[in-house]
N, CA, C and O of each residue as an XYZ file, in Angstrom:
456
protein
N     -39.594     79.699    122.619
C     -39.430     81.225    123.360
C     -39.624     81.108    124.411
O     -39.650     82.061    125.190
N     -39.857     79.647    124.808
C     -40.429     79.293    126.819
C     -38.721     78.871    127.088
O     -38.090     79.100    128.120
N     -38.203     78.190    125.828
C     -36.558     77.429    126.336
C     -35.877     78.710    126.551
O     -35.374     79.007    127.635
N     -35.864     79.400    125.613
C     -34.950     80.880    125.601
C     -35.762     82.027    126.534
O     -35.331     83.116    126.915
N     -36.942     81.482    126.748
C     -36.471     82.763    128.228
C     -36.177     82.279    129.387
O     -35.961     83.120    130.260
N     -36.072     80.787    129.782
C     -35.018     80.607    130.658
C     -33.918     79.638    130.694
O     -33.531     78.861    131.567
N     -33.453     79.945    129.288
C     -32.629     80.131    129.203
C     -31.637     81.755    128.973
O     -30.506     81.532    128.540
N     -31.893     82.953    129.165
C     -31.705     84.101    129.555
C     -31.350     84.481    130.612
O     -30.414     85.153    131.045
N     -33.001     83.507    131.371
C     -33.122     84.470    132.471
C     -32.075     83.044    133.686
O     -31.847     83.503    134.805
N     -31.526     81.520    133.455
C     -30.122     81.602    133.872
C     -29.320     81.778    133.917
O     -28.536     81.555    134.839
N     -29.019     82.646    132.156
C     -27.811     83.733    131.657
C     -27.677     84.683    133.047
O     -26.922     84.535    134.007
N     -28.369     85.382    132.871
C     -28.677     86.787    133.518
C     -28.836     86.580    134.884
O     -28.709     87.743    135.269
N     -29.032     85.897    135.928
C     -28.767     85.187    137.762
C     -27.154     84.281    137.527
O     -26.573     83.568    138.345
N     -26.949     84.460    136.810
C     -25.608     83.791    137.374
C     -24.621     84.345    136.492
O     -24.475     84.083    135.298
N     -23.582     85.591    137.608
C     -22.657     85.997    137.252
C     -21.556     85.205    137.624
O     -20.573     85.945    137.603
N     -21.087     83.537    138.108
C     -20.126     83.309    138.247
C     -19.940     81.783    138.022
O     -19.875     81.352    139.174
N     -19.828     80.811    137.246
C     -19.994     79.582    137.251
C     -20.731     79.107    135.646
O     -20.298     79.385    134.528
N     -22.265     78.119    136.094
C     -22.849     77.834    134.638
C     -23.320     77.804    134.661
O     -23.968     77.668    135.699
N     -23.898     77.912    133.166
C     -26.225     77.581    132.592
C     -26.250     76.333    132.096
O     -25.848     76.456    130.939
N     -26.466     75.313    132.282
C     -26.212     74.051    131.066
C     -27.554     73.576    130.311
O     -27.959     72.880    131.242
N     -28.490     73.437    129.384
C     -29.535     72.796    129.184
C     -29.804     70.861    129.308
O     -28.956     70.124    129.811
N     -30.338     70.661    129.079
C     -30.673     68.952    129.349
C     -32.075     69.168    128.961
O     -32.710     70.136    129.380
N     -32.862     67.764    127.699
C     -33.472     67.898    127.245
C     -34.136     66.549    126.716
O     -34.052     66.214    125.534
N     -34.884     65.715    127.800
C     -35.414     64.470    128.107
C     -37.119     63.865    127.331
O     -38.198     64.303    127.730
N     -36.988     62.858    126.251
C     -38.393     62.561    126.532
C     -39.392     62.470    127.828
O     -39.015     62.821    128.946
N     -40.112     62.190    127.683
C     -40.915     61.293    128.506
C     -41.579     60.548    128.051
O     -41.115     59.457    127.721
N     -43.215     60.920    127.818
C     -44.133     59.605    128.040
C     -43.924     59.942    126.332
O     -43.518     61.015    125.886
N     -44.327     58.695    125.493
C     -44.957     58.216    124.369
C     -46.030     57.659    123.911
O     -46.378     56.767    124.685
N     -46.798     57.771    122.920
C     -48.335     56.868    122.825
C     -47.757     56.923    120.539
O     -46.852     56.985    119.706
N     -49.107     56.839    120.785
C     -48.590     56.079    119.450
C     -48.272     57.529    118.604
O     -47.291     57.765    117.898
N     -49.250     58.284    118.864
C     -49.375     60.091    118.221
C     -48.784     60.652    118.873
O     -49.721     61.247    119.405
N     -47.737     61.118    119.472
C     -47.271     62.005    120.530
C     -46.031     61.787    121.137
O     -45.233     60.857    121.255
N     -46.140     63.021    121.503
C     -44.526     62.698    122.304
C     -44.473     63.538    123.118
O     -45.012     64.599    122.800
N     -43.769     63.451    124.610
C     -43.608     64.166    125.388
C     -41.834     64.716    125.850
O     -40.846     63.991    125.967
N     -41.915     65.971    126.003
C     -40.114     66.328    125.888
C     -40.636     66.847    127.319
O     -41.793     66.764    127.731
N     -39.332     67.500    128.102
C     -39.181     68.001    129.730
C     -37.507     68.817    129.399
O     -36.358     68.505    129.712
N     -38.064     69.890    128.675
C     -36.805     71.266    128.758
C     -36.447     71.939    130.253
O     -37.043     72.856    130.819
N     -35.058     71.039    130.788
C     -34.437     71.231    131.755
C     -33.176     72.264    131.720
O     -31.997     71.954    131.551
N     -33.902     74.027    131.990
C     -31.971     74.951    132.172
C     -31.843     74.576    134.125
O     -32.552     74.471    135.126
N     -30.439     74.499    133.683
C     -30.000     74.371    135.585
C     -28.805     75.598    135.367
O     -28.460     76.010    134.259
N     -28.460     75.903    136.192
C     -27.881     77.260    136.271
C     -27.365     77.549    138.294
O     -27.974     77.666    139.357
N     -26.145     77.546    137.900
C     -25.528     78.099    139.548
C     -25.336     79.986    139.922
O     -24.662     80.918    140.360
N     -26.653     79.448    139.261
C     -26.952     81.393    140.030
C     -26.929     81.923    141.604
O     -26.163     81.331    142.365
N     -27.671     82.928    142.085
C     -28.178     83.428    142.772
C     -28.701     82.537    143.631
O     -28.438     82.337    144.817
N     -29.404     82.067    142.970
C     -31.043     80.800    143.410
C     -32.035     81.754    144.020
O     -31.837     82.937    144.298
N     -33.090     81.079    144.176
C     -34.535     81.503    144.589
C     -35.407     80.979    145.794
O     -36.041     79.927    145.879
N     -35.225     82.252    146.919
C     -36.463     80.978    148.754
C     -37.650     80.709    147.917
O     -38.272     81.075    146.920
N     -37.598     79.644    149.137
C     -39.234     79.480    149.084
C     -40.303     80.130    148.522
O     -40.889     80.157    147.440
N     -40.350     80.485    149.268
C     -41.013     82.659    149.079
C     -41.088     83.049    147.880
O     -42.085     83.445    147.276
N     -39.954     82.932    147.498
C     -40.176     84.041    145.895
C     -40.232     83.039    145.156
O     -40.599     83.514    144.081
N     -40.081     81.709    144.993
C     -40.065     80.478    144.214
C     -41.963     80.434    143.766
O     -42.517     79.969    142.770
N     -42.677     81.304    145.297
C     -44.325     81.068    144.439
C     -44.609     82.093    144.078
O     -45.828     82.252    144.011
N     -43.889     83.104    143.732
C     -44.249     84.403    143.041
C     -44.635     84.348    141.697
O     -45.574     84.764    141.018
N     -42.930     83.270    141.421
C     -42.247     83.331    139.896
C     -42.979     83.366    138.932
O     -42.653     84.064    137.973
N     -44.123     82.654    138.917
C     -45.142     82.619    137.590
C     -46.012     83.002    137.277
O     -46.611     82.972    136.202
N     -46.257     83.562    138.513
C     -47.182     85.810    138.396
C     -46.888     86.690    137.433
O     -45.886     87.327    137.108
N     -48.455     86.534    136.886
C     -47.708     88.591    135.990
C     -47.424     89.385    136.801
O     -47.949     89.379    137.915
N     -46.521     90.259    136.428
C     -46.206     90.885    137.101
C     -45.033     91.110    138.733
O     -44.565     91.999    139.444
N     -45.055     89.605    138.587
C     -44.114     89.681    140.164
C     -42.896     89.385    139.805
O     -42.868     88.761    138.745
N     -41.563     89.652    140.420
C     -40.484     89.551    140.645
C     -40.684     88.574    141.902
O     -41.800     88.333    142.363
N     -39.072     87.844    142.593
C     -38.774     87.915    143.777
C     -38.914     88.962    144.806
O     -39.797     88.914    145.661
N     -37.960     90.000    144.715
C     -38.069     91.085    145.798
C     -38.130     92.071    144.775
O     -38.122     91.791    143.576
N     -38.221     93.810    145.476
C     -37.687     94.751    144.058
C     -36.622     95.379    143.922
O     -36.342     96.371    143.249
N     -35.850     94.545    144.817
C     -33.795     94.606    144.521
C     -33.716     93.880    143.070
O     -33.018     94.120    142.086
N     -34.818     92.792    143.356
C     -34.201     91.780    141.813
C     -34.377     93.171    140.328
O     -33.512     93.441    139.495
N     -35.616     93.724    140.444
C     -35.842     94.664    139.441
C     -35.269     95.626    139.029
O     -35.166     96.077    137.888
N     -34.783     96.038    140.224
C     -33.419     97.192    139.731
C     -32.121     96.322    139.714
O     -31.494     96.525    138.674
N     -31.587     95.511    140.456
C     -30.506     94.827    139.408
C     -30.347     94.553    138.563
O     -29.423     94.865    137.813
N     -31.858     93.354    138.281
C     -31.498     92.558    136.981
C     -32.622     93.454    135.517
O     -32.013     93.641    134.464
N     -33.606     93.759    135.551
C     -34.248     94.473    135.066
C     -35.517     93.498    134.895
O     -35.328     92.350    134.492
N     -36.193     93.737    135.055
C     -37.452     92.639    133.634
C     -38.790     93.488    134.231
O     -38.981     94.378    135.060
N     -39.873     92.390    132.986
C     -41.555     93.466    133.677
C     -42.204     92.114    134.653
O     -43.294     92.203    135.219
N     -41.460     91.075    134.714
C     -42.290     89.459    135.371
C     -43.067     89.548    135.223
O     -43.904     89.722    136.109
N     -43.448     89.454    133.325
C     -43.655     88.504    132.774
C     -43.532     87.759    132.465
O     -44.577     87.110    132.498
N     -42.143     86.854    131.764
C     -41.480     86.033    130.933
C     -41.762     84.782    131.447
O     -41.663     83.774    130.748
N     -42.100     84.756    132.584
C     -42.078     83.338    133.202
C     -43.527     82.930    133.381
O     -43.919     81.769    133.259
N     -44.806     84.662    133.878
C     -45.448     83.994    133.396
C     -46.716     83.524    132.019
O     -47.813     82.971    132.088
N     -45.618     84.251    130.434
C     -46.080     83.528    129.305
C     -45.468     82.431    129.186
O     -45.911     81.647    128.347
N     -44.340     82.065    129.934
C     -43.989     80.754    129.647
C     -45.103     79.706    130.607
O     -45.587     78.747    130.007
N     -45.342     79.842    131.540
C     -46.565     79.386    131.983
C     -47.856     78.677    131.473
O     -48.522     77.683    131.765
N     -47.879     79.972    130.309
C     -49.395     80.008    129.204
C     -49.253     79.590    127.906
O     -50.147     79.300    127.111
N     -47.731     79.578    127.706
C     -46.686     79.297    126.466
C     -46.970     77.479    126.964
O     -47.540     76.918    126.028
N     -46.759     76.678    127.942
C     -46.456     75.344    128.488
C     -47.642     74.811    128.211
O     -47.755     73.887    127.406
N     -48.989     75.516    129.062
C     -49.802     74.890    129.258
C     -50.830     74.740    127.834
O     -51.420     73.686    127.598
N     -50.943     76.034    126.888
C     -51.168     75.509    125.430
C     -50.768     74.600    124.985
O     -51.482     74.303    124.027
N     -49.388     73.396    125.215
C     -48.888     73.007    124.394
C     -49.471     71.296    125.280
O     -49.267     70.156    124.863
N     -50.212     71.720    126.564
C     -50.034     70.242    127.159
C     -50.247     70.173    127.948
O     -51.204     69.685    128.548
N     -48.270     71.296    128.533
C     -47.305     70.706    129.585
C     -47.027     71.536    130.545
O     -47.320     72.552    129.915
N     -46.692     71.934    131.578
C     -45.983     72.457    132.303
C     -45.870     73.195    132.984
O     -46.917     73.840    132.921
N     -45.044     73.757    133.928
C     -43.252     74.692    133.846
C     -43.162     74.223    135.493
O     -43.866     73.563    136.258
N     -42.024     74.877    135.561
C     -41.702     74.325    137.729
C     -39.988     74.547    137.337
O     -39.207     74.473    136.389
N     -40.050     74.902    138.942
C     -38.887     75.299    139.812
C     -38.093     75.207    141.291
O     -38.425     75.700    142.370
N     -37.013     74.456    140.967
C     -36.354     74.086    142.005
C     -35.382     74.923    141.809
O     -34.849     75.292    140.762
N     -35.035     75.417    143.773
C     -34.362     76.291    143.499
C     -33.870     76.859    145.280
O     -34.573     77.494    146.067
N     -32.300     76.298    145.498
C     -32.374     77.202    147.196
C     -31.266     78.047    146.901
O     -30.241     77.789    146.271
N     -31.678     79.214    147.520
C     -30.940     80.556    147.541
C     -29.235     80.322    147.785
O     -28.736     79.595    148.644
N     -28.575     81.080    146.865
C     -27.249     81.194    147.041
C     -26.875     79.929    146.207
O     -25.880     79.698    145.520
N     -27.739     79.346    146.422
C     -27.276     77.156    145.018
C     -27.839     77.478    143.985
O     -27.640     76.469    143.310
N     -28.395     78.143    143.370
C     -28.725     78.195    141.980
C     -29.775     77.265    141.889
O     -30.107     76.444    142.744
N     -30.508     77.559    140.245
C     -32.201     76.770    140.123
C     -31.694     75.643    139.108
O     -30.659     75.257    138.564
N     -33.481     75.265    139.213
C     -32.990     74.298    138.152
C     -35.386     75.261    137.396
O     -36.424     75.604    137.961
N     -34.730     75.161    135.635
C     -36.229     75.843    135.481
C     -36.428     74.849    134.533
O     -35.600     74.587    133.660
N     -38.100     73.964    134.747
C     -37.884     73.379    133.213
C     -39.400     73.520    132.581
O     -40.300     74.183    133.096
N     -39.494     72.798    131.417
C     -41.143     73.212    131.284
C     -41.143     71.489    130.458
O     -40.175     70.820    130.096
N     -42.488     71.207    130.382
C     -42.440     70.516    129.281
C     -44.151     69.827    128.308
O     -45.209     69.504    128.850
N     -43.846     69.811    126.940
C     -44.595     69.773    126.061
C     -44.942     67.908    125.566
O     -44.468     66.793    125.790
N     -46.164     68.598    124.718
C     -46.481     67.328    124.072
C     -46.486     67.891    122.573
O     -47.198     68.872    122.360
N     -45.801     67.386    121.598
C     -45.718     66.971    120.190
C     -46.267     66.155    119.568
O     -46.392     65.078    120.151
N     -46.737     66.235    118.404
C     -47.448     65.864    117.715
C     -46.502     65.455    116.576
O     -45.762     66.147    115.878
N     -46.890     63.273    116.593
C     -46.050     62.514    115.726
C     -45.996     63.151    113.965
O     -47.002     63.689    113.504
N     -45.148     63.051    113.404
C     -44.885     63.378    111.862
C     -45.569     61.494    111.652
O     -45.537     60.434    112.278
N     -46.249     62.162    110.080
C     -47.070     61.518    109.570
C     -45.398     60.187    109.033
O     -44.384     60.827    108.757
N     -45.280     58.995    108.958
C     -44.672     58.195    107.451
C     -45.285     58.778    106.421
O     -46.502     58.875    106.271
N     -44.184     59.289    105.488
C     -44.350     59.006    104.637
C     -43.887     57.869    103.354
O     -44.476     57.886    102.273
């Protein structure tokens, strides 16, 4: 669900250019594996001030974003909660007018060998 939310946001805010996904393994123990999921886009980007609001409920970068692109401002807040429930985190790196990188990490329990 988190991955789909980040991907759909990337597509929604990118009129021209690209959106791509990347998954990488991070920490590993005998029983668990951590993965980081990344969504890069070449869309409208987000100011530093806007980035501070993104993961709060009912928050969007500005009112014109809601009018232009729609949304309730809940998707990223819910994604953050889901990531934290999976012992992970969520974040963003962005520059206005140059696109964004949204990512989340999650810890998965390894399957037992049979």
